[in-house]
Steps between C-alpha positions, in 0.01 A plus 500: 500500500436392165411123432832436319685647790297286743562171321875595453521516881332166570667247735478163349564160655575203263459161661643185339499157653735313264831368636763531228700742300305409186179611676652841546629530144153432368392813677764743347261627240231560745718684752668697218148621387394598849825673573461703182149598602529549869872554576759274640480640857135433533499121429559243768554117458393232743584138430414186696866382447823672592683406185278715277645849599871419472822627346412339170206728453716790582753391244217523229434859645146421576484725803191531704447531880535178694192487747697321768335266739591266782214269397653193305287372211260788523140384442578127525397470870155568637630673800654767277136632487535604865821689478535622150344844515666620829845343446554604136357841525703592825816354365485692171349819634224514230155591604319381185567393148312658214513177295584146591560256209457135585680289223398157634153333531510300829206595701686480843782727378260747359289531812822556710623755256186692500553566886742769389299823448470638155282722291499267198555114522557293192494124500383229250409265791154348496428663171599855605262506783750668732562794265402832673284588192298257292583536131497263199850372568646256252666172591874579498627143450860610604502781266665833627330711229151364608574580860585865395166514310312397812693750709406770237128398564547510879657841500322635203826618350740394240829308564730454206666152458877540531729216444806442704807629302810273553708820416465561866737224574857627568700504178786302644276182459455552130866566447587189689237303301662614175837404628378147597292446198657709217376304196165371354299181480464451876219286645438543876403221749338548842455153661494539870192557712491720813193358652603150622130404591382447146661289234546754230844397368515340158762197510857627470581233243224639272638851529850381421384299208325816357803703559729250342277499183491878471877505550527280187300763311757760580287663787671569832336357809516744794402365847384733788652311797614660826879458576427299818317231314821315410357147479257617233762696314727196487226299371427745222871548417562115491231442224531837324865638539411802277207607708520857633428582856579878497472568871802279566709763305370811680532674822152618464187286565132522566174573327606823314792304339268228394275751333786673335644177375156410363513790254790327337284177429331409183254289716469363843356166629379491859290326759269695736740674742632835603759506213233472242350828619856657490530395144147605421598861578741493214207438276671240280329189341448242760383134537371423838427160646222444778388196684310551829482880500247717312666618179237773447588650841867466500633522148659840400270740335692547171393456155758265352452203729415138456357309798536128536266384763491132584143538638387629157729273278480178688220547746754462795668715767824301431718758335739195392220407251604783272726366229829622377347523159229732637778741581723442198214557254463854660864594457 
């Protein structure tokens, strides 16, 4: 069998330890590139959190095999080291992976993951010491393209970088987005955080003040708020009656609709959350606000983006330090 045919038949396990939808969306380009090279049926996905491989990903048509496991928070408990190899391989009826890709850098997780037999093992943990072959790997710094370059070195082969194409989203979402936002001059706002354990939210009053000012400049503020968040919706409508909350007027909902609606915007303003990544897939101009979290790691990898990081601007993790003028100057 020729080398190309051998590589095409490789069984690959991708491991990710992040916990939110945004963590998954950040991997779309990497997964798309791997699928293009090795085929959809040969790639398996293992996450530490159940909410990674969910219906939202299926709605985006990012289809890869879910490597199912009964081990909750895989890699985060030392006792996983004792059961991971036997339990996972027996459950999934796979004798050995050709390649395991470790997309995190915690030593404990990597050691546990490495219990699963493989021909090639890739990990940036401990300065790439766990990689099955020693090469001059480059620091990835949260860059999918650099990860692919390192995999090329490991496998001694070429992997073409392929961006995820939002045309894979069902066309019904784009038709609905055009119905909900039929005109121009829309500015999007994403203001709610999913992770409750870090204070990533910019004060609501500041968001509303910015929205009010752009409304006076004949720009139309569009808020991405889920229907059930009635208290927040009432606060927004009370101060800005003309604010648009499109999901209130639609029978559709969910991440694909947010991405489709984002294509109708001139610009979007967001904190660090899952919606930020849904908007980022639309590749529109963005302003993103960061406080305690890492802006280099979590910001969408698009060209037309302005990052307002309180740690850089004001030497503080308090996102509230960012001023309204900082945002308005970028609109």
